[in-house]
C-alpha positions as CSV (number, residue, x, y, z in Angstrom):
1,M,81.3,77.6,108.3
2,D,80.5,74.7,106.0
3,T,84.0,73.9,104.8
4,F,85.4,73.2,108.3
5,T,84.5,70.8,110.8
6,K,86.8,72.4,113.3
7,L,89.2,75.3,113.2
8,P,92.6,75.2,114.7
9,E,92.9,77.0,117.9
10,I,92.6,80.8,117.6
11,D,93.0,83.4,120.1
12,A,90.3,85.9,121.2
13,E,90.9,88.3,118.2
14,G,90.8,85.5,115.7
15,Y,94.5,84.8,115.0
16,L,95.9,81.4,114.9
17,V,97.6,80.3,118.1
18,E,100.0,78.1,116.2
19,P,101.0,79.4,112.7
20,Q,102.1,75.8,111.8
21,D,98.3,75.0,111.8
22,W,97.8,77.2,108.8
23,N,97.0,76.0,105.3
24,E,95.5,77.6,102.2
25,E,92.0,76.5,102.8
26,L,92.2,78.0,106.2
27,A,93.4,81.3,104.5
28,E,90.3,81.1,102.1
29,E,88.1,80.7,105.3
30,F,89.7,83.8,107.2
31,A,89.5,85.8,103.9
32,R,85.8,84.9,103.5
33,Q,85.3,86.2,107.1
34,E,86.9,89.5,106.0
35,N,84.9,89.7,102.9
36,I,88.0,89.4,100.8
37,V,88.1,87.4,97.5
38,L,91.8,86.2,97.3
39,T,93.5,87.2,94.0
40,E,96.8,86.2,92.6
41,D,98.2,89.4,94.3
42,H,96.8,88.5,97.7
43,W,98.3,84.9,97.4
44,D,101.7,86.6,96.4
45,V,101.7,88.6,99.7
46,I,100.5,85.6,101.6
47,R,103.1,83.2,100.3
48,F,105.8,85.8,100.8
49,M,104.7,86.3,104.4
50,R,104.7,82.4,104.9
51,D,108.2,82.1,103.4
52,F,109.4,85.0,105.5
53,F,107.9,83.4,108.7
54,E,109.4,79.9,107.7
55,E,112.8,81.6,107.6
56,H,112.6,84.0,110.6
57,Q,109.8,82.6,112.9
58,I,108.1,85.9,113.0
59,A,105.6,87.8,110.8
60,P,107.4,90.2,108.3
61,D,106.9,93.9,109.1
62,A,104.8,95.7,106.5
63,R,107.6,97.6,105.1
64,Y,109.2,94.2,103.8
65,V,105.9,93.2,102.2
66,I,105.6,96.6,100.5
67,K,109.4,96.2,99.3
68,H,108.5,92.9,98.0
69,L,105.4,94.2,95.9
70,A,107.4,97.0,94.6
71,E,110.0,94.7,93.3
72,R,107.3,92.6,91.6
73,L,104.9,95.2,90.5
74,G,107.0,98.4,90.3
75,P,107.4,101.5,92.5
76,T,103.8,102.6,91.8
77,S,102.6,99.8,93.9
78,R,103.5,101.5,97.1
79,N,99.7,101.5,98.2
80,K,98.9,98.0,96.9
81,L,99.2,96.2,100.3
82,F,96.6,98.6,101.6
83,E,94.3,98.2,98.5
84,L,94.5,94.3,99.0
85,F,93.9,94.5,102.7
86,P,91.9,97.8,103.2
87,Y,91.3,97.2,107.0
88,G,95.0,96.9,107.8
89,Y,98.0,94.7,107.4
90,V,97.8,93.3,110.9
91,K,94.2,92.7,111.0
92,Q,93.7,91.2,107.6
93,A,96.9,90.1,106.0
94,C,98.6,88.7,109.2
95,R,95.4,87.0,110.1
96,I,94.7,85.5,106.6
97,A,98.4,84.3,106.3
98,G,98.1,82.6,109.6
99,M,100.5,84.7,111.6
100,K,100.2,85.2,115.4
101,R,99.0,88.8,116.1
102,P,102.3,90.6,116.2
103,R,102.8,92.1,119.7
104,G,103.0,95.9,119.9
105,W,101.3,96.4,116.6
106,S,98.1,98.1,116.3
107,T,95.3,96.2,114.4
108,G,95.1,99.0,111.8
């Protein structure tokens, strides 16, 4: 990792321990680790998730993100979240957006 001298504290699965430590540069690093090049649609999802977290102090359920995408992109976007994050909402989107790993959710 040449852009970081020191990552914030992460858990054994690679999720931030403190979501407040997140920033966009860190999102880029986590995305790079997942082999994802962040597009404007990725950033839209990430910013929606961060705003939701700021308001509710928890990561949004995937259905809220899907609803947000449908409002923005139309009803045909139902699978867009899974196209953007092909290895799973929790494994990729939550990690890149700096959420703690949601308890009780599978990583798929």
